[in-house]
C-alpha atoms as one frame of an Amber mdcrd trajectory, in Angstrom:
protein
  -6.830 -23.556 -21.590  -7.318 -23.539 -17.825  -5.971 -21.338 -15.024  -2.914
 -23.548 -14.651  -1.674 -22.318 -18.034  -1.878 -18.641 -17.099   0.392 -16.524
 -14.917  -0.739 -12.996 -14.109   1.973 -10.334 -14.114   2.231  -6.555 -14.173
   4.013  -6.379 -17.519   6.010  -3.178 -18.115   5.758  -1.504 -21.525   8.486
  -1.619 -24.148  10.609   1.435 -24.888   8.739   3.824 -22.605  10.741   6.861
 -21.519   8.114   8.094 -19.059   8.011   4.685 -17.353  11.805   4.681 -17.098
  11.956   8.196 -15.640   9.425   7.422 -12.907  10.990   4.026 -12.188  14.445
   5.530 -11.704  12.968   8.205  -9.413  11.588   5.455  -7.176  14.751   3.345
  -7.271  16.945   6.316  -6.381  14.604   7.102  -3.498  15.043   3.582  -2.114
  18.848   3.875  -2.345  18.994   6.857   0.022  20.174   6.228   3.605  17.687
   6.508   6.444  17.012  10.088   7.546  14.593  10.402  10.497  13.867  14.012
   9.564  13.087  13.107   5.934  11.721   9.545   5.993  10.474   7.591   2.978
   6.845   6.511   3.317   5.135   4.143   0.869   1.372   3.811   0.571  -1.072
   1.673  -1.374  -4.646   0.476  -1.030  -6.863  -2.473  -1.902 -10.556  -3.392
  -1.646 -11.781  -6.155   0.661 -15.073  -8.032   0.319 -16.878  -8.161   3.671
 -18.572 -11.518   4.270 -20.887 -12.513   7.129 -21.714 -15.987   8.380 -25.376
 -16.910   7.994 -25.107 -19.550  10.733 -22.958 -19.384  13.855 -19.748 -21.421
  13.307 -18.981 -24.370  15.568 -15.709 -23.750  17.347 -12.811 -26.188  17.096
 -12.571 -29.142  19.454  -9.967 -31.805  20.110 -11.574 -33.980  17.458 -12.708
 -31.405  14.886 -11.420 -28.269  13.244 -13.601 -25.155  13.361 -16.692 -25.796
  11.262 -18.182 -23.038   9.121 -21.366 -23.358   7.123 -20.881 -23.059   3.365
 -23.630 -20.419   3.127 -22.628 -16.788   3.632 -23.856 -13.238   3.114 -22.019
 -10.502   1.232 -21.828  -7.370   3.395 -20.385  -4.834   0.996 -16.829  -3.779
   0.225 -14.331  -1.972   2.441 -10.900  -0.602   1.634  -7.512  -1.140   3.279
  -5.033   1.731   3.192  -1.474   0.530   3.812   1.326   2.840   4.919   4.858
   1.556   5.454   8.202   3.114   6.285  10.596   0.426   4.955  13.837   1.552
   6.597  12.158   1.894  10.006  10.502  -1.533   9.872   7.107   0.101  10.424
   3.767  -0.370   8.750   0.168   0.511   9.593  -3.050  -0.608   7.915  -6.308
   1.342   8.122  -9.842   0.240   7.216 -12.199   2.685   5.523 -15.655   2.274
   4.045 -14.625   4.176   0.909 -11.442   5.166  -0.940 -12.157   8.764  -1.852
  -9.855  11.775  -1.911 -11.194  12.665   1.531 -10.275   9.244   2.961  -6.754
   9.563   1.610  -6.233  13.166   2.707  -7.525  12.519   6.228  -5.185   9.568
   6.742  -2.220  11.481   5.333  -2.949  14.418   7.610  -3.205  12.069  10.601
   0.280  10.741   9.846   1.892  14.086   8.989   0.523  15.717  12.136   1.061
  12.644  14.309   3.870  10.160  13.704   5.711  12.559  11.371   4.909  15.842
  13.079   8.599  16.619  13.764   9.828  15.675  10.297  10.879  18.402   7.884
   9.581  16.497   4.855   8.197  13.076   4.063   8.947  11.435   0.718   5.720
   9.711  -0.324   5.918   6.800  -2.771   2.472   6.030  -4.205   0.731   5.272
  -7.476  -0.671   7.998  -9.668  -4.366   7.603  -8.837  -6.625  10.630  -9.129
  -7.261  10.433  -5.363  -3.564  10.773  -4.446  -3.155  14.447  -5.274  -2.236
  17.782  -3.741  -5.733  19.018  -4.473  -7.254  16.345  -2.219  -6.075  18.291
   0.830  -7.828  21.439  -0.366 -11.103  19.523  -0.697 -10.952  18.543   2.972
  -9.089  21.278   4.870  -8.940  25.046   4.986  -6.393  26.448   2.476  -3.799
  27.370   5.117  -3.761  23.898   6.666  -3.891  22.207   3.262  -0.897  24.240
   2.081   1.160  23.318   5.139   0.467  19.629   4.557   1.271  19.780   0.841
   4.582  21.580   1.460   5.779  18.773   3.723   5.395  16.051   1.088   8.033
  15.160  -1.489   5.951  13.323  -4.099   7.356  10.238  -5.824   4.880   8.471
  -8.113   5.342   4.943  -9.417   4.848   4.617 -13.193   1.745   3.145 -14.776
   2.113  -0.669 -14.870   4.888  -0.284 -12.309   3.008  -0.966  -9.072   5.601
  -3.624  -8.208   7.943  -0.728  -7.410   5.799   0.247  -4.422   6.918  -1.533
  -1.243   3.461  -0.933   0.262   2.079  -3.338  -2.354   4.292  -6.061  -0.863
   2.862  -5.297   2.575  -0.670  -5.572   1.182   0.233  -8.965  -0.221   1.473
 -10.004   3.227  -1.619  -8.799   5.066  -3.814 -10.629   2.549  -1.985 -13.927
   3.089  -1.516 -13.596   6.843  -4.671 -11.839   8.003  -7.654 -11.224   5.726
  -7.341 -13.777   2.930  -9.595 -16.835   3.107 -11.499 -15.526   6.129 -15.002
 -14.235   6.702 -14.890 -10.731   8.108 -18.370  -9.259   8.231 -18.039  -5.642
   9.413 -15.651  -2.772   8.932 -15.164  -2.618  12.702 -14.014  -6.230  12.745
 -11.744  -5.578   9.753 -10.190  -2.552  11.459  -9.536  -4.570  14.608  -7.946
  -7.467  12.720  -5.613  -5.391  10.561  -4.612  -3.189  13.523  -3.619  -6.342
  15.415  -1.652  -7.549  12.389   0.174  -4.200  12.138   1.104  -4.241  15.833
   2.298  -7.842  15.689   4.495  -7.334  12.617   5.916  -4.051  13.926   6.824
  -5.738  17.214   8.988  -8.150  15.230  10.775  -5.189  13.605  10.650  -6.817
  10.192  12.388  -4.483   7.766  12.575  -4.474   3.976  15.739  -5.366   2.074
  15.121  -3.812  -1.341  17.708  -5.190  -3.765  17.076  -3.563  -7.153  19.162
  -0.465  -7.904  19.123   1.860 -10.902  22.101   0.050 -12.453  20.299  -3.266
 -12.055  17.219  -1.906 -13.832  19.327  -0.619 -16.732  20.774  -4.105 -17.132
  17.779  -6.361 -16.431  15.022  -4.212 -17.936  16.680  -3.147 -21.182  13.468
  -3.606 -23.144  11.834  -0.813 -21.147  14.482   1.741 -22.097  14.036   3.580
 -25.410  16.570   3.076 -28.165  18.490   6.294 -28.663  18.770   7.303 -32.293
  20.627  10.483 -33.067
């Protein structure tokens, strides 16, 4: 068997009530109309291998494409944090050296006290990692500030094996194809610059997200996920 005979999927479990409950929470969240005072914000993250050129590439000419030596140097791993507000057609990617609770809490605080400073609450759709928690704020900020940040978040977790429900994952797929995939980016500074440029370019085009699946659709198309009720 070779790779052509394999397709990789995030396969949902069978008859899993907890999966269904979390999935329907997310789907109902996406069905709500846009409210600028209570926006829906999705976030996700992914690692990126930093790679440096060993020899200086030869730039493209009229006769030749850009030439890059096959030899390269691994320069560690960075992490991309993706935040997107689907109904506003906005997304922003951040580069960090690590993906700790502190990294996550600092970026969330930057958004809550910056872009969303005038919002009453922000509904946050994210996966259930141990770094995406209320307690993360208390490990970084004084209790009073941490409490104010926590109170302004309406938490909406995607179920385990249900990462496809997070719109931020789609944005990460886009930034991989359009910006960082198949390229040699050697430093976190260069990565930050490239993904910031990508975010600005895509936002300028005001590309929104047309999420089609509703709760009723899930109950029809994903019947195997729903438990059989036996009274």
